[in-house]
C-alpha positions, 0 to 999 in steps of 0.5 A: 261135699253133697254135690261131690257125692251126687256127681259120683253116684251119677257117674257110676250108677246113674240118676238112679239106683237101688240102695243107698246106705250111710249113718243116721246122722247123714239123713240131714243135710247130706242125703237130703241134699243129694236128693234135691240135687239129683232129682232136680238135675235129672228130672226123675224120681225117686233118686234111691229106692231104698235108704238104709240108714244105720244106728251108731255103735255106742259105749255106755250110751256115747257114740264110739269115737277116736275123739272120746277115746272109747273105741276099739278096733276090729283087730283088737276085738278079734283077739278076744272074740271070733268073727262070728261072735261079733256078726251075731252081736251086730245081728241082735240089734236092728241096723237102724237102731244104736248098738251098745258095745260091752264085754258083757253083751259080746259074752252074751252073744258068744253064749247064745251063738254056741247054743244054736250051734249046739242044737246043730250039732245035735241035729246032725248026730240025730240024722246020722244015728240009727235011732231016727223015728220012722214018722213025725209027730205032727208038731215036728212039721208044725214047729219048722213051718212056723219057724220058716214063716217067722223068720223070713217074714222078719227078714222081709220086714226091713231086715229085722234080724233081731226078730229073726234070731228070736224065732231061731232061738224059740225053734231050736229050743223046741227042736232040742226037745223033739231030738231028745224025744225021738219024734222027727223022721229022717225025711224031716231032719233033712228038710230041717238041715237044709233050712238051717243051711239057708239060714246060714247063707242069709245070716253069715253064721255057721249053725251046723259046723260046730267049732266051739261046743259039744267038744270032748272037753265040753262032754267031760265038763258036763259029766263032772257037773252031772257027778257033783250034782248026784253027790249033792243030792246024795247029801241032800243039798237040794238047793244047790243040785237044783241050781245046777239042774236049773242052769243047765236047763237054760243051756237046753240041756236036760237032766232027769233024776233017777 
């Protein structure tokens, strides 16, 4: 097995190449054997410049496998969730770390992705509107530059996608407030859009294309919630009214009481 893979890689890539991947369980003895065989045969070091070993996909702490009967196929998964949701779920964990699979975590990934997409939709609407600010507040560019520094530093650090996504979340939260406050100029809005396009190309997810949130139905539901909340306030049911406001706030939807 070891010598077979060594022979294959030498045939197609030569005695040295850039990237070699596989599961964490292949480090020893398989990959160690490949290194020893090829470097001894060629006299060249290193065999591989970058090793990328991936963590296991677990279900309730156990490795997903056919033998344990706890596996699900991609085809089955995509009946319930979009490909983007699954991609976002995977990106939320560093590729070297194990991922714990569950419907609850996938649902969290779906909700998180929808929030990011909602910000993208708000940004496009703001850029296309007549209410764009003539000039930026200083914080607008500072927030964008901070986000770019954090995002690209994370990706440069062994593809640390969880940190990169965390920086994206933080920035979209700030951006929602800036858009609501009308403090971003047309020029800066375009720079943010172009930055998001770069992020899209890196992560493989659509931020600026809205296919699941912000639809007419979503707006109708939001209108119903706000009407119900006003009725609750009129009845002085402050606890439930505040709960609706707080839950909407978690979705970056701000309500101002008149």
